[in-house]
MARDOLO-283885 format. One record per residue (C-alpha): residue in three letters; x, y, z; residue number from 0. Coordinates in steps of 0.25 Angstrom, whole numbers, always signed. Last residue first. Layout:
atom type:ALA; u:X; v:Y; w:Z; seq:NUM
...
REM end
This chain:
atom type:LYS; u:-393; v:-267; w:-24; seq:170
atom type:THR; u:-392; v:-254; w:-15; seq:169
atom type:LEU; u:-380; v:-247; w:-22; seq:168
atom type:GLU; u:-384; v:-248; w:-36; seq:167
atom type:SER; u:-399; v:-246; w:-33; seq:166
atom type:TYR; u:-395; v:-232; w:-26; seq:165
atom type:VAL; u:-386; v:-228; w:-37; seq:164
atom type:LEU; u:-396; v:-230; w:-47; seq:163
atom type:TYR; u:-408; v:-225; w:-39; seq:162
atom type:THR; u:-398; v:-211; w:-37; seq:161
atom type:TRP; u:-395; v:-211; w:-52; seq:160
atom type:PHE; u:-409; v:-212; w:-56; seq:159
atom type:PRO; u:-415; v:-201; w:-48; seq:158
atom type:ILE; u:-427; v:-198; w:-57; seq:157
atom type:VAL; u:-424; v:-184; w:-61; seq:156
atom type:GLY; u:-417; v:-190; w:-74; seq:155
atom type:LEU; u:-431; v:-193; w:-80; seq:154
atom type:TYR; u:-432; v:-177; w:-83; seq:153
atom type:PRO; u:-422; v:-179; w:-95; seq:152
atom type:VAL; u:-418; v:-195; w:-98; seq:151
atom type:PHE; u:-403; v:-196; w:-94; seq:150
atom type:GLU; u:-406; v:-200; w:-80; seq:149
atom type:GLY; u:-416; v:-211; w:-84; seq:148
atom type:LEU; u:-405; v:-217; w:-93; seq:147
atom type:GLY; u:-395; v:-219; w:-82; seq:146
atom type:CYS; u:-406; v:-225; w:-73; seq:145
atom type:LEU; u:-410; v:-235; w:-84; seq:144
atom type:LEU; u:-396; v:-239; w:-88; seq:143
atom type:PRO; u:-391; v:-240; w:-73; seq:142
atom type:LYS; u:-405; v:-249; w:-70; seq:141
atom type:LEU; u:-401; v:-258; w:-83; seq:140
atom type:TRP; u:-387; v:-260; w:-80; seq:139
atom type:ARG; u:-388; v:-272; w:-70; seq:138
atom type:SER; u:-401; v:-277; w:-79; seq:137
atom type:SER; u:-392; v:-280; w:-90; seq:136
atom type:LYS; u:-382; v:-289; w:-83; seq:135
atom type:GLY; u:-393; v:-295; w:-75; seq:134
atom type:ILE; u:-402; v:-298; w:-86; seq:133
atom type:LYS; u:-391; v:-304; w:-94; seq:132
atom type:GLY; u:-385; v:-313; w:-83; seq:131
atom type:GLY; u:-398; v:-318; w:-79; seq:130
atom type:VAL; u:-400; v:-322; w:-94; seq:129
atom type:LYS; u:-387; v:-329; w:-95; seq:128
atom type:GLN; u:-389; v:-336; w:-81; seq:127
atom type:ILE; u:-403; v:-341; w:-85; seq:126
atom type:THR; u:-397; v:-347; w:-98; seq:125
atom type:LYS; u:-385; v:-353; w:-91; seq:124
atom type:GLU; u:-396; v:-359; w:-80; seq:123
atom type:ALA; u:-404; v:-365; w:-92; seq:122
atom type:ASP; u:-392; v:-372; w:-98; seq:121
atom type:ALA; u:-387; v:-377; w:-84; seq:120
atom type:ALA; u:-401; v:-383; w:-81; seq:119
atom type:LYS; u:-403; v:-389; w:-95; seq:118
atom type:ALA; u:-389; v:-396; w:-94; seq:117
atom type:ALA; u:-392; v:-402; w:-80; seq:116
atom type:THR; u:-404; v:-410; w:-85; seq:115
atom type:SER; u:-417; v:-414; w:-79; seq:114
atom type:ALA; u:-415; v:-403; w:-67; seq:113
atom type:ALA; u:-422; v:-393; w:-78; seq:112
atom type:GLY; u:-431; v:-388; w:-68; seq:111
atom type:LYS; u:-422; v:-387; w:-56; seq:110
atom type:GLU; u:-411; v:-382; w:-64; seq:109
atom type:VAL; u:-420; v:-371; w:-70; seq:108
atom type:LYS; u:-425; v:-367; w:-56; seq:107
atom type:GLY; u:-410; v:-367; w:-51; seq:106
atom type:ALA; u:-406; v:-358; w:-64; seq:105
atom type:THR; u:-419; v:-348; w:-60; seq:104
atom type:GLU; u:-413; v:-347; w:-46; seq:103
atom type:LYS; u:-398; v:-344; w:-50; seq:102
atom type:THR; u:-404; v:-334; w:-61; seq:101
atom type:LYS; u:-412; v:-327; w:-51; seq:100
atom type:GLN; u:-400; v:-326; w:-42; seq:99
atom type:GLU; u:-391; v:-320; w:-52; seq:98
atom type:ILE; u:-402; v:-310; w:-55; seq:97
atom type:ARG; u:-403; v:-306; w:-41; seq:96
atom type:GLU; u:-388; v:-305; w:-40; seq:95
atom type:PRO; u:-386; v:-295; w:-51; seq:94
atom type:MET; u:-378; v:-300; w:-63; seq:93
atom type:SER; u:-366; v:-292; w:-63; seq:92
atom type:PRO; u:-363; v:-280; w:-74; seq:91
atom type:VAL; u:-349; v:-282; w:-80; seq:90
atom type:THR; u:-341; v:-268; w:-78; seq:89
atom type:GLY; u:-342; v:-267; w:-64; seq:88
atom type:THR; u:-354; v:-264; w:-55; seq:87
atom type:ARG; u:-348; v:-252; w:-47; seq:86
atom type:PHE; u:-340; v:-247; w:-59; seq:85
atom type:PHE; u:-352; v:-247; w:-68; seq:84
atom type:LEU; u:-361; v:-242; w:-57; seq:83
atom type:TRP; u:-351; v:-229; w:-53; seq:82
atom type:GLY; u:-349; v:-227; w:-68; seq:81
atom type:GLY; u:-365; v:-225; w:-70; seq:80
atom type:ILE; u:-365; v:-217; w:-57; seq:79
atom type:ILE; u:-354; v:-208; w:-60; seq:78
atom type:ILE; u:-355; v:-207; w:-76; seq:77
atom type:THR; u:-370; v:-208; w:-77; seq:76
atom type:GLY; u:-373; v:-199; w:-66; seq:75
atom type:ILE; u:-364; v:-189; w:-73; seq:74
atom type:ILE; u:-370; v:-190; w:-86; seq:73
atom type:ASP; u:-384; v:-188; w:-80; seq:72
atom type:THR; u:-380; v:-177; w:-72; seq:71
atom type:ILE; u:-375; v:-170; w:-85; seq:70
atom type:PHE; u:-386; v:-174; w:-93; seq:69
atom type:PHE; u:-389; v:-160; w:-98; seq:68
atom type:ASP; u:-392; v:-155; w:-84; seq:67
atom type:ASP; u:-406; v:-150; w:-87; seq:66
atom type:LEU; u:-413; v:-140; w:-79; seq:65
atom type:ALA; u:-428; v:-138; w:-76; seq:64
atom type:PHE; u:-425; v:-134; w:-61; seq:63
atom type:LEU; u:-431; v:-147; w:-56; seq:62
atom type:ILE; u:-424; v:-155; w:-67; seq:61
atom type:LEU; u:-410; v:-149; w:-62; seq:60
atom type:ILE; u:-413; v:-152; w:-47; seq:59
atom type:ILE; u:-417; v:-167; w:-51; seq:58
atom type:GLY; u:-405; v:-170; w:-59; seq:57
atom type:ILE; u:-396; v:-164; w:-49; seq:56
atom type:GLY; u:-402; v:-173; w:-39; seq:55
atom type:ASP; u:-400; v:-185; w:-48; seq:54
atom type:LEU; u:-386; v:-182; w:-48; seq:53
atom type:VAL; u:-385; v:-179; w:-34; seq:52
atom type:MET; u:-391; v:-191; w:-29; seq:51
atom type:ALA; u:-383; v:-200; w:-38; seq:50
atom type:MET; u:-371; v:-193; w:-32; seq:49
atom type:PRO; u:-376; v:-195; w:-18; seq:48
atom type:MET; u:-379; v:-210; w:-21; seq:47
atom type:MET; u:-365; v:-212; w:-27; seq:46
atom type:ILE; u:-355; v:-208; w:-16; seq:45
atom type:ILE; u:-361; v:-214; w:-4; seq:44
atom type:GLY; u:-366; v:-226; w:-11; seq:43
atom type:GLU; u:-351; v:-228; w:-17; seq:42
atom type:PRO; u:-346; v:-226; w:-3; seq:41
atom type:THR; u:-355; v:-236; w:+4; seq:40
atom type:LEU; u:-368; v:-230; w:+10; seq:39
atom type:LEU; u:-378; v:-234; w:-1; seq:38
atom type:ASN; u:-373; v:-248; w:+0; seq:37
atom type:LEU; u:-380; v:-249; w:+14; seq:36
atom type:LEU; u:-393; v:-249; w:+6; seq:35
atom type:GLY; u:-390; v:-262; w:+0; seq:34
atom type:GLY; u:-384; v:-269; w:+12; seq:33
atom type:GLY; u:-397; v:-265; w:+21; seq:32
atom type:VAL; u:-405; v:-276; w:+15; seq:31
atom type:VAL; u:-394; v:-286; w:+19; seq:30
atom type:SER; u:-392; v:-280; w:+33; seq:29
atom type:ILE; u:-407; v:-279; w:+35; seq:28
atom type:GLU; u:-409; v:-294; w:+32; seq:27
atom type:GLU; u:-397; v:-299; w:+40; seq:26
atom type:GLU; u:-403; v:-292; w:+52; seq:25
atom type:GLY; u:-416; v:-298; w:+50; seq:24
atom type:SER; u:-410; v:-312; w:+48; seq:23
atom type:THR; u:-403; v:-310; w:+62; seq:22
atom type:GLU; u:-416; v:-305; w:+69; seq:21
atom type:THR; u:-422; v:-318; w:+64; seq:20
atom type:THR; u:-412; v:-326; w:+69; seq:19
atom type:GLU; u:-412; v:-320; w:+83; seq:18
atom type:GLU; u:-427; v:-323; w:+82; seq:17
atom type:SER; u:-425; v:-337; w:+80; seq:16
atom type:ALA; u:-415; v:-339; w:+91; seq:15
atom type:GLU; u:-425; v:-334; w:+101; seq:14
atom type:GLU; u:-436; v:-343; w:+96; seq:13
atom type:PRO; u:-427; v:-354; w:+96; seq:12
atom type:GLU; u:-423; v:-352; w:+111; seq:11
atom type:ALA; u:-438; v:-351; w:+116; seq:10
atom type:SER; u:-441; v:-364; w:+111; seq:9
atom type:GLN; u:-430; v:-370; w:+120; seq:8
atom type:THR; u:-433; v:-363; w:+131; seq:7
atom type:GLU; u:-448; v:-367; w:+131; seq:6
atom type:ILE; u:-444; v:-382; w:+129; seq:5
atom type:GLN; u:-436; v:-382; w:+141; seq:4
atom type:GLU; u:-447; v:-375; w:+149; seq:3
atom type:GLU; u:-456; v:-386; w:+146; seq:2
atom type:PRO; u:-446; v:-397; w:+149; seq:1
atom type:MET; u:-446; v:-391; w:+163; seq:0
REM end
């Protein structure tokens, strides 16, 4: 009979581990799906079709060898650029991944320079300044490059507006 007790005790932890595995899998799915679900928000439902229409008009005009004299580019810059500006605010925030890397690097610096607290504090301030500059400049790099890509003749066929709106909604 003691053998039966051991078997039942070993079976219970296996079941518990399976439940935790399933639970953690569900959490991963919900986290991954969160970015794509932003496409179904009201701003996603409004902005994605608008970007697709602007890109579609550009493609159709190029197929018929016509030029829109930058009209769709100006409309896209005003509407999508304005939306990006008001969505992010006037001061661009540092992206989370750069902030996280800054903290990790600061932790490594603190471990390496444990001899004096002043060296670690100075190094951390320097890293945060560099990380902040990179974060602020890279925040507007993608919209600028996509906007410039739309203004270059024949390169505007590439759906830059759609990519820009999609990447902004899913990040």
